LUMLO-685962 format. One line per 5 residues: for each residue x, y, z of C-alpha. Coordinates in steps of 0.02 Angstrom, whole numbers, padded with zeros to 5 digits. Example, Ala and Ser with C-alpha at 12.3 -4.5 7.8 and 13.67 -1.06 7.14 Angstrom:
! residues 2
00615:-00225:00390 ~ 00684:-00053:00357
//
This chain:
! residues 231
00000:00000:00000 ~ 00069:00169:-00049 ~ 00106:00301:00081 ~ 00052:00482:00060 ~ 00233:00537:00069
00279:00436:-00086 ~ 00224:00583:-00194 ~ 00231:00759:-00123 ~ 00219:00936:-00186 ~ 00337:01053:-00095
00320:01242:-00088 ~ 00413:01391:-00016 ~ 00425:01578:-00042 ~ 00556:01709:-00002 ~ 00480:01879:00026
00504:02062:00069 ~ 00466:02034:00254 ~ 00367:01942:00385 ~ 00192:02014:00364 ~ 00069:01905:00271
-00039:02059:00247 ~ 00086:02185:00180 ~ 00238:02095:00114 ~ 00267:02026:-00060 ~ 00337:01873:-00147
00514:01891:-00213 ~ 00552:01709:-00257 ~ 00445:01552:-00254 ~ 00472:01369:-00288 ~ 00353:01224:-00313
00420:01050:-00342 ~ 00356:00872:-00348 ~ 00453:00738:-00254 ~ 00446:00558:-00310 ~ 00447:00399:-00204
00633:00412:-00164 ~ 00625:00596:-00119 ~ 00695:00646:-00288 ~ 00634:00802:-00377 ~ 00533:00748:-00530
00458:00917:-00574 ~ 00512:01093:-00529 ~ 00447:01270:-00552 ~ 00541:01425:-00495 ~ 00494:01609:-00499
00584:01774:-00471 ~ 00469:01924:-00457 ~ 00493:02110:-00459 ~ 00380:02142:-00309 ~ 00351:02323:-00356
00415:02384:-00187 ~ 00587:02406:-00109 ~ 00658:02244:-00038 ~ 00724:02291:00135 ~ 00909:02257:00166
00866:02136:00307 ~ 00762:02031:00186 ~ 00901:02035:00056 ~ 01022:01976:00190 ~ 00913:01821:00212
00875:01769:00033 ~ 01007:01864:-00065 ~ 00893:01956:-00187 ~ 00910:02145:-00192 ~ 00785:02271:-00259
00900:02304:-00407 ~ 00916:02119:-00451 ~ 00728:02093:-00437 ~ 00696:02242:-00551 ~ 00828:02184:-00675
00794:01997:-00680 ~ 00621:01973:-00604 ~ 00456:01962:-00694 ~ 00306:02071:-00656 ~ 00228:02023:-00490
00050:02000:-00557 ~ 00113:01872:-00685 ~ 00214:01777:-00555 ~ 00074:01775:-00427 ~ -00051:01713:-00556
00064:01570:-00606 ~ 00104:01523:-00426 ~ -00081:01517:-00381 ~ -00120:01416:-00537 ~ 00011:01285:-00488
-00053:01278:-00308 ~ -00230:01254:-00372 ~ -00172:01114:-00487 ~ -00085:01024:-00342 ~ -00244:01026:-00239
-00352:00975:-00388 ~ -00253:00814:-00411 ~ -00245:00777:-00225 ~ -00057:00777:-00200 ~ -00011:00826:-00021
00067:01000:-00017 ~ 00213:01017:00104 ~ 00244:01193:00169 ~ 00349:01229:00323 ~ 00252:01355:00428
00112:01344:00301 ~ 00003:01480:00376 ~ 00136:01608:00327 ~ 00168:01560:00146 ~ -00010:01512:00102
-00087:01665:00184 ~ 00037:01779:00098 ~ -00003:01697:-00070 ~ -00188:01718:-00035 ~ -00167:01905:-00006
-00050:01924:-00154 ~ -00184:01845:-00263 ~ -00313:01967:-00196 ~ -00193:02112:-00226 ~ -00183:02072:-00412
-00361:02016:-00444 ~ -00320:01830:-00451 ~ -00441:01706:-00372 ~ -00351:01638:-00218 ~ -00343:01457:-00163
-00473:01469:-00027 ~ -00466:01294:00046 ~ -00294:01217:00023 ~ -00303:01032:00065 ~ -00217:00918:00105
-00074:01021:00175 ~ 00070:00945:00273 ~ 00165:01064:00387 ~ 00319:00984:00467 ~ 00331:01125:00594
00156:01094:00661 ~ 00180:00906:00662 ~ 00349:00910:00748 ~ 00286:01027:00884 ~ 00136:00914:00915
00223:00745:00915 ~ 00385:00794:01004 ~ 00328:00940:01113 ~ 00458:00930:01250 ~ 00615:00929:01142
00721:01080:01184 ~ 00791:01199:01055 ~ 00729:01300:00910 ~ 00606:01237:00781 ~ 00679:01324:00629
00682:01220:00470 ~ 00870:01192:00479 ~ 00863:01134:00660 ~ 00714:01020:00635 ~ 00789:00951:00475
00949:00910:00568 ~ 00851:00821:00704 ~ 00775:00705:00572 ~ 00939:00680:00479 ~ 00899:00793:00332
01029:00914:00263 ~ 00969:01077:00186 ~ 01087:01111:00039 ~ 01030:01292:00016 ~ 00952:01369:00171
00845:01525:00142 ~ 00832:01483:-00041 ~ 00653:01442:-00092 ~ 00703:01283:-00184 ~ 00818:01220:-00047
00693:01256:00091 ~ 00547:01180:-00003 ~ 00638:01018:-00044 ~ 00708:01006:00132 ~ 00533:01026:00206
00473:00886:00093 ~ 00612:00771:00151 ~ 00572:00813:00333 ~ 00389:00771:00298 ~ 00443:00603:00229
00549:00572:00384 ~ 00404:00618:00498 ~ 00286:00505:00402 ~ 00403:00358:00418 ~ 00445:00387:00602
00265:00416:00658 ~ 00182:00303:00530 ~ 00047:00240:00647 ~ -00009:00416:00694 ~ 00009:00496:00522
-00052:00360:00405 ~ -00205:00453:00339 ~ -00160:00619:00259 ~ -00337:00688:00263 ~ -00350:00651:00449
-00177:00726:00470 ~ -00235:00888:00390 ~ -00378:00900:00516 ~ -00262:00857:00661 ~ -00145:00998:00611
-00288:01123:00621 ~ -00310:01072:00803 ~ -00125:01056:00841 ~ -00084:01229:00773 ~ -00223:01309:00875
-00173:01218:01035 ~ 00010:01264:01016 ~ -00034:01448:00988 ~ -00146:01454:01141 ~ -00014:01371:01251
00122:01488:01187 ~ 00009:01637:01212 ~ -00020:01589:01394 ~ 00167:01565:01417 ~ 00205:01739:01349
00069:01819:01454 ~ 00137:01734:01611 ~ 00306:01809:01568 ~ 00227:01982:01550 ~ 00268:01984:01365
00152:02035:01222 ~ 00060:01892:01138 ~ -00010:01972:00982 ~ -00039:01881:00818 ~ -00058:01707:00892
-00230:01653:00833 ~ -00168:01480:00787 ~ -00270:01481:00626 ~ -00201:01354:00502 ~ -00166:01330:00357
-00230:01506:00323 ~ -00231:01659:00436 ~ -00389:01728:00512 ~ -00473:01872:00423 ~ -00454:01808:00245
-00607:01830:00135
//
Protein backbone atom coordinates (compact mmCIF):
# COMPACT_ATOMS: atom_id res chain seq x y z
CA UNK A 1 0.00 0.00 0.00
CA UNK A 2 1.38 3.39 -0.99
CA UNK A 3 2.12 6.02 1.62
CA UNK A 4 1.04 9.63 1.20
CA UNK A 5 4.67 10.74 1.38
CA UNK A 6 5.59 8.71 -1.72
CA UNK A 7 4.48 11.66 -3.87
CA UNK A 8 4.63 15.18 -2.47
CA UNK A 9 4.37 18.72 -3.72
CA UNK A 10 6.75 21.07 -1.90
CA UNK A 11 6.41 24.84 -1.77
CA UNK A 12 8.25 27.83 -0.33
CA UNK A 13 8.50 31.56 -0.83
CA UNK A 14 11.12 34.18 -0.03
CA UNK A 15 9.61 37.59 0.53
CA UNK A 16 10.09 41.24 1.39
CA UNK A 17 9.31 40.69 5.07
CA UNK A 18 7.34 38.83 7.71
CA UNK A 19 3.85 40.28 7.28
CA UNK A 20 1.37 38.10 5.41
CA UNK A 21 -0.78 41.19 4.94
CA UNK A 22 1.71 43.71 3.60
CA UNK A 23 4.77 41.90 2.28
CA UNK A 24 5.34 40.53 -1.20
CA UNK A 25 6.73 37.46 -2.94
CA UNK A 26 10.28 37.81 -4.26
CA UNK A 27 11.03 34.19 -5.13
CA UNK A 28 8.90 31.05 -5.07
CA UNK A 29 9.44 27.38 -5.77
CA UNK A 30 7.06 24.49 -6.26
CA UNK A 31 8.39 21.00 -6.85
CA UNK A 32 7.12 17.43 -6.96
CA UNK A 33 9.06 14.76 -5.08
CA UNK A 34 8.92 11.15 -6.19
CA UNK A 35 8.95 7.97 -4.08
CA UNK A 36 12.65 8.25 -3.28
CA UNK A 37 12.49 11.92 -2.39
CA UNK A 38 13.90 12.92 -5.76
CA UNK A 39 12.67 16.05 -7.55
CA UNK A 40 10.67 14.96 -10.59
CA UNK A 41 9.16 18.34 -11.49
CA UNK A 42 10.25 21.86 -10.58
CA UNK A 43 8.94 25.39 -11.04
CA UNK A 44 10.81 28.50 -9.89
CA UNK A 45 9.88 32.18 -9.98
CA UNK A 46 11.69 35.48 -9.42
CA UNK A 47 9.38 38.48 -9.15
CA UNK A 48 9.86 42.21 -9.18
CA UNK A 49 7.60 42.83 -6.18
CA UNK A 50 7.02 46.47 -7.12
CA UNK A 51 8.31 47.67 -3.74
CA UNK A 52 11.73 48.12 -2.19
CA UNK A 53 13.16 44.89 -0.76
CA UNK A 54 14.47 45.83 2.70
CA UNK A 55 18.17 45.13 3.32
CA UNK A 56 17.32 42.72 6.14
CA UNK A 57 15.24 40.62 3.71
CA UNK A 58 18.03 40.70 1.12
CA UNK A 59 20.43 39.52 3.81
CA UNK A 60 18.26 36.41 4.25
CA UNK A 61 17.51 35.38 0.67
CA UNK A 62 20.14 37.29 -1.30
CA UNK A 63 17.87 39.12 -3.74
CA UNK A 64 18.19 42.90 -3.85
CA UNK A 65 15.71 45.42 -5.19
CA UNK A 66 18.00 46.07 -8.15
CA UNK A 67 18.32 42.38 -9.01
CA UNK A 68 14.56 41.86 -8.75
CA UNK A 69 13.92 44.83 -11.03
CA UNK A 70 16.56 43.69 -13.50
CA UNK A 71 15.87 39.95 -13.60
CA UNK A 72 12.42 39.45 -12.08
CA UNK A 73 9.12 39.24 -13.88
CA UNK A 74 6.12 41.42 -13.12
CA UNK A 75 4.56 40.46 -9.80
CA UNK A 76 1.00 40.01 -11.15
CA UNK A 77 2.25 37.45 -13.69
CA UNK A 78 4.28 35.55 -11.10
CA UNK A 79 1.47 35.51 -8.54
CA UNK A 80 -1.02 34.26 -11.13
CA UNK A 81 1.28 31.40 -12.13
CA UNK A 82 2.07 30.45 -8.52
CA UNK A 83 -1.62 30.34 -7.61
CA UNK A 84 -2.39 28.31 -10.74
CA UNK A 85 0.21 25.70 -9.76
CA UNK A 86 -1.07 25.56 -6.16
CA UNK A 87 -4.61 25.09 -7.44
CA UNK A 88 -3.44 22.27 -9.73
CA UNK A 89 -1.71 20.48 -6.84
CA UNK A 90 -4.89 20.52 -4.79
CA UNK A 91 -7.05 19.50 -7.75
CA UNK A 92 -5.06 16.28 -8.22
CA UNK A 93 -4.90 15.54 -4.50
CA UNK A 94 -1.13 15.55 -4.01
CA UNK A 95 -0.23 16.53 -0.42
CA UNK A 96 1.34 20.00 -0.34
CA UNK A 97 4.25 20.34 2.08
CA UNK A 98 4.89 23.85 3.39
CA UNK A 99 6.98 24.59 6.46
CA UNK A 100 5.03 27.09 8.57
CA UNK A 101 2.24 26.88 6.02
CA UNK A 102 0.06 29.61 7.52
CA UNK A 103 2.71 32.16 6.55
CA UNK A 104 3.36 31.19 2.92
CA UNK A 105 -0.19 30.23 2.03
CA UNK A 106 -1.74 33.30 3.68
CA UNK A 107 0.74 35.59 1.95
CA UNK A 108 -0.05 33.93 -1.40
CA UNK A 109 -3.76 34.36 -0.71
CA UNK A 110 -3.34 38.09 -0.12
CA UNK A 111 -1.00 38.48 -3.07
CA UNK A 112 -3.69 36.90 -5.26
CA UNK A 113 -6.27 39.34 -3.92
CA UNK A 114 -3.86 42.23 -4.52
CA UNK A 115 -3.65 41.44 -8.23
CA UNK A 116 -7.22 40.31 -8.88
CA UNK A 117 -6.41 36.59 -9.02
CA UNK A 118 -8.81 34.11 -7.44
CA UNK A 119 -7.02 32.76 -4.35
CA UNK A 120 -6.85 29.15 -3.27
CA UNK A 121 -9.47 29.38 -0.53
CA UNK A 122 -9.33 25.87 0.93
CA UNK A 123 -5.88 24.34 0.46
CA UNK A 124 -6.05 20.64 1.30
CA UNK A 125 -4.34 18.37 2.11
CA UNK A 126 -1.48 20.43 3.50
CA UNK A 127 1.40 18.90 5.46
CA UNK A 128 3.31 21.28 7.75
CA UNK A 129 6.38 19.68 9.34
CA UNK A 130 6.62 22.50 11.88
CA UNK A 131 3.11 21.88 13.22
CA UNK A 132 3.60 18.11 13.23
CA UNK A 133 6.98 18.21 14.95
CA UNK A 134 5.71 20.53 17.68
CA UNK A 135 2.72 18.27 18.30
CA UNK A 136 4.46 14.89 18.30
CA UNK A 137 7.69 15.89 20.07
CA UNK A 138 6.55 18.80 22.25
CA UNK A 139 9.16 18.60 25.00
CA UNK A 140 12.29 18.59 22.85
CA UNK A 141 14.43 21.59 23.68
CA UNK A 142 15.82 23.98 21.11
CA UNK A 143 14.59 26.01 18.20
CA UNK A 144 12.13 24.73 15.61
CA UNK A 145 13.57 26.48 12.57
CA UNK A 146 13.64 24.41 9.41
CA UNK A 147 17.39 23.84 9.59
CA UNK A 148 17.26 22.69 13.21
CA UNK A 149 14.27 20.40 12.70
CA UNK A 150 15.78 19.02 9.51
CA UNK A 151 18.98 18.19 11.36
CA UNK A 152 17.01 16.41 14.08
CA UNK A 153 15.51 14.10 11.44
CA UNK A 154 18.78 13.60 9.59
CA UNK A 155 17.98 15.86 6.64
CA UNK A 156 20.59 18.27 5.26
CA UNK A 157 19.39 21.54 3.71
CA UNK A 158 21.74 22.22 0.77
CA UNK A 159 20.60 25.84 0.33
CA UNK A 160 19.04 27.39 3.42
CA UNK A 161 16.90 30.50 2.85
CA UNK A 162 16.64 29.65 -0.81
CA UNK A 163 13.05 28.85 -1.84
CA UNK A 164 14.05 25.67 -3.68
CA UNK A 165 16.36 24.39 -0.94
CA UNK A 166 13.87 25.11 1.83
CA UNK A 167 10.93 23.59 -0.05
CA UNK A 168 12.75 20.35 -0.88
CA UNK A 169 14.15 20.12 2.65
CA UNK A 170 10.66 20.53 4.12
CA UNK A 171 9.47 17.72 1.85
CA UNK A 172 12.24 15.42 3.02
CA UNK A 173 11.44 16.26 6.66
CA UNK A 174 7.78 15.43 5.96
CA UNK A 175 8.87 12.06 4.57
CA UNK A 176 10.98 11.43 7.68
CA UNK A 177 8.08 12.36 9.96
CA UNK A 178 5.71 10.11 8.04
CA UNK A 179 8.07 7.16 8.37
CA UNK A 180 8.89 7.75 12.04
CA UNK A 181 5.30 8.31 13.16
CA UNK A 182 3.64 6.07 10.60
CA UNK A 183 0.93 4.79 12.95
CA UNK A 184 -0.18 8.33 13.89
CA UNK A 185 0.19 9.92 10.44
CA UNK A 186 -1.03 7.20 8.09
CA UNK A 187 -4.10 9.07 6.78
CA UNK A 188 -3.19 12.39 5.18
CA UNK A 189 -6.75 13.76 5.27
CA UNK A 190 -7.01 13.02 8.98
CA UNK A 191 -3.54 14.52 9.40
CA UNK A 192 -4.71 17.75 7.80
CA UNK A 193 -7.55 17.99 10.32
CA UNK A 194 -5.24 17.13 13.23
CA UNK A 195 -2.90 19.95 12.22
CA UNK A 196 -5.75 22.46 12.42
CA UNK A 197 -6.21 21.44 16.06
CA UNK A 198 -2.49 21.13 16.82
CA UNK A 199 -1.68 24.58 15.45
CA UNK A 200 -4.46 26.17 17.50
CA UNK A 201 -3.46 24.35 20.70
CA UNK A 202 0.21 25.29 20.31
CA UNK A 203 -0.67 28.96 19.76
CA UNK A 204 -2.92 29.08 22.83
CA UNK A 205 -0.28 27.43 25.02
CA UNK A 206 2.43 29.75 23.75
CA UNK A 207 0.17 32.75 24.23
CA UNK A 208 -0.39 31.78 27.88
CA UNK A 209 3.34 31.31 28.35
CA UNK A 210 4.10 34.78 26.99
CA UNK A 211 1.38 36.37 29.09
CA UNK A 212 2.74 34.68 32.21
CA UNK A 213 6.11 36.19 31.36
CA UNK A 214 4.54 39.63 31.01
CA UNK A 215 5.37 39.68 27.30
CA UNK A 216 3.04 40.70 24.45
CA UNK A 217 1.19 37.84 22.76
CA UNK A 218 -0.21 39.45 19.63
CA UNK A 219 -0.77 37.62 16.36
CA UNK A 220 -1.15 34.15 17.84
CA UNK A 221 -4.59 33.07 16.65
CA UNK A 222 -3.36 29.59 15.74
CA UNK A 223 -5.40 29.62 12.52
CA UNK A 224 -4.02 27.07 10.03
CA UNK A 225 -3.32 26.60 7.15
CA UNK A 226 -4.59 30.12 6.47
CA UNK A 227 -4.62 33.18 8.73
CA UNK A 228 -7.78 34.56 10.23
CA UNK A 229 -9.45 37.45 8.45
CA UNK A 230 -9.08 36.15 4.90
CA UNK A 231 -12.14 36.61 2.71
